[in-house]
N, C-alpha and C positions, 0 to 999 in steps of 0.2 A: 291264293297267293302263297308261295313258299319261300323260305330263306334258309340258308345254311348257317344255323346258330345253335347254341345250347338250349335245351328245353328246361333247364333248372328253373323252378318256380321263383317268383320274386315276392317281396314283402307286400306287394299291392294286390295279390290274388285274393278274391272275395271281398275286396274293399271298393268303395265308391270312387270313381275317377271322373274327371271333367275334361272337356276338349282341351288339348294341349299338354296334358300330363304325359310325361315319358314313363311308360310302364315296363319297358324292357330296354336295357342298354346292351347292344351287341358287341361293343368294343372289347370287353373282357371275357368273351365266351368262346368256347371251342367249337369246332365245326360239327354240327348235328342239324337235323332238319326239323323245323317247326312249321305249323300252318297258322296263318293269320286269318281270323274270321272277321265278321262284320264289326264295324266300329273302330278299327285299327288302321293305321297307315305307317309305312316305313319311310324314313328320311335319313339316308346314310346309315349310321349305326343306331339310330333312335327309332324305337317303335312307340308311337304316340296314340292317345285316345282321340277319336274324332267326334265323340258324343258322350254325354253323361250317362253313367250306369255303373254296374258292377263288373269289375275286371275278372273274367272267368277263365278257367282252364279245365280241359278234359284230357284224359290219357288217350293216346300216348303223347300227343304233341300239338294240341290245338288251343289257341288263345283267342278270346273275343271279348267285346263289351256287351253285357246283357242289359238292354234297356227295358224299362218298365213303361207300358202304355195302358191307359184306360180304354182307348178305342181298339176294337178288334177288327182285323181284316180277315175275312174267311178264306181258308185254303182247303183244297180238296183233301179228304181223309182226316181232317181235324175232328177231334171229339169235343163236343160242346154241350153246355147245359142251356137249354132253351125254355122259354116261358110262352105258353100258348096265349095269343092275344085275340085270335079270331078264328072262326070256322065257317067255311063256305063250300057248298057242294061236298065233294069228297076230299077236300084239302084243308089243312090247318096252316095258319100263318103264325110264325114263331119269332119271338124276339131273341136274338143271339148276341146283342150288343154290337152288331155291325152297322154299316151305313144304311142298310135296307133290311126289312123283314125278310125272313127266310121261308120258303115254301116247303111244307112237309106233306107229301101225298098220303092219303089215308091207306093206300095199298103198300106203303113202304115199311111194312112190319111183317114179321114171320107169320105165315098162315093167314094173312089178311086177304079177304075177297070182297067183292062189292056188297055182299050180304053180311059180311062180318067185319066192317071197318071199325077200328077202335074208336071209342068215344072219350074225348078229353075235354074237360071244362076249361073255360078261359081262366088262366092263372095256373094251370097244371105245369109242373116242372118235369122236363124230359131230358134224358141223356141220349144224345143223337150223334150221328156221323155226317159230316159235310160231304156230299157226293158231286155237286156241280157248283162252279163259281165263274160263270161267264160274265164278261164285262157288260155292264148296262142291264143286267138281268138279276132278279132275286136269286140268292143262293138256294140250292135245293138240298134237303136233308133226308136222312133215312134212319129208321129204327132198327136196322140190322147191320151185321158186318158184311164184308165183301162176298161171303158165301151165302148170304141170305138168312143167316141165323140170328136170333135175337141177341145172343152172346151177353154182353154187359149192358146193352141198350134198352131203353124203355122208360116208363114213368118212375119218378123218385118220390116216394111217399113218406110222410112224416119228416123227421130230421130238421135240419137248419141249413139254409142256403145263404151264403154271403159272397160279396164281390171283392175281387182283388185286381191287381194289375196283371196284364198278360205275362209279364216277366216272372212273377211269382207262380202263376199257373204252370209255366214251363218248368220251373224249378221243382215243383211238386211231382211232375210227371217224369222227371229225369231218372236215368238209370246209371249206377245203382241208386237204391232208395235214398232220397234226400235226408239229411241228418235229423230234421225236425220230425218227420214222419217215422223214421227208424226209432228215435228215442221215445216217441209217444206210443208206438206199437209194442214196445217192451213192457209197458206198464198198464195200458188201457186197451179195451176191446171196443172197436168202433168200425163203422163203414164209411168210406169216403168215395166221392166221385168228383173228379176235377175236369173242368172244361178249359180248353186252350183259349176260350173267349173271356177268361177272367171271372169265372164263377166256380165256387166250390160248395159241395153239399156234404154234410156230415150227419151221421145218425149213430146213436148208441142207446143201450138199454137204460143207462142212467143219464138224465139231463145234464148233470154236473160234468160228465165226461164230454158231452157235446160242447159245452162252454169252454172247457180247458183246451180241447183240440182246436176249436175255432180261434181262440185267443193266441195260442201258440203259433198257428199258421200265420195269422195276420202280423204277429210280432217278428217273424223270422226273415222277412225279405231283405233287410240290409245287414243281417248278421252273418258272420263266418260260420263254418261248420261247428267249430268248438263253441262259439257263442250260442248257437242254436241249442246244443245239448245242455249247456248250463242253464239257459232260459227255461227249457222244459223241466229240468230238475227242480228249479225254483217254483214253478207253477204247481208241480205235483206235490212238493213239500207243503204248500199251503193247504191242500185238501187233506193231508195226513195229520195236520196239527190238531 
């Protein structure tokens, strides 16, 4: 949906809104084009929220309400963190926080053959790609990218995995790098894998760094960009005391 109005940000951007909140008033704006994403509706000169969430903006001209959900609905090409819950024949069954378990064929890894299928114990944490999501069927996963290469996918060893809302996961994967990860990356060395299914894995040489990164991420969901940077500075100050 598009409307000819100004794209000037409002004071509500990055703030939590609820249904009925007017987030943009078009009456005092000059003619420019904006795009309204999910969670918004237009009624004459008022753009209002239709659901609770964070009022978000991305350049050059898109506005939407980012909702946070615990339940994950798989979509093709999503990157997810899955936990192996069973193994039968040449297939693994994986929990990805969706309505159903997901199927991971043993051959869905780079270089895998029937004689060299990877072995994963129940409880193993894997970074995977969703490749099929047919209605009424279990989603199917792969341990490779679209070209068949392992790329970033595969088992995640050591480190710490924690669960978030799907909205926070999307924020962590946004481009440019979200403020909380940008601020942490300037001071700490760590690895991170984020699944769109609301799971995050963090690893670092120092256990203290893992704790700081995890706490910063979990605290960041309802904060503005500036608030995220301040929060990280305060966490880092505590370990330097």
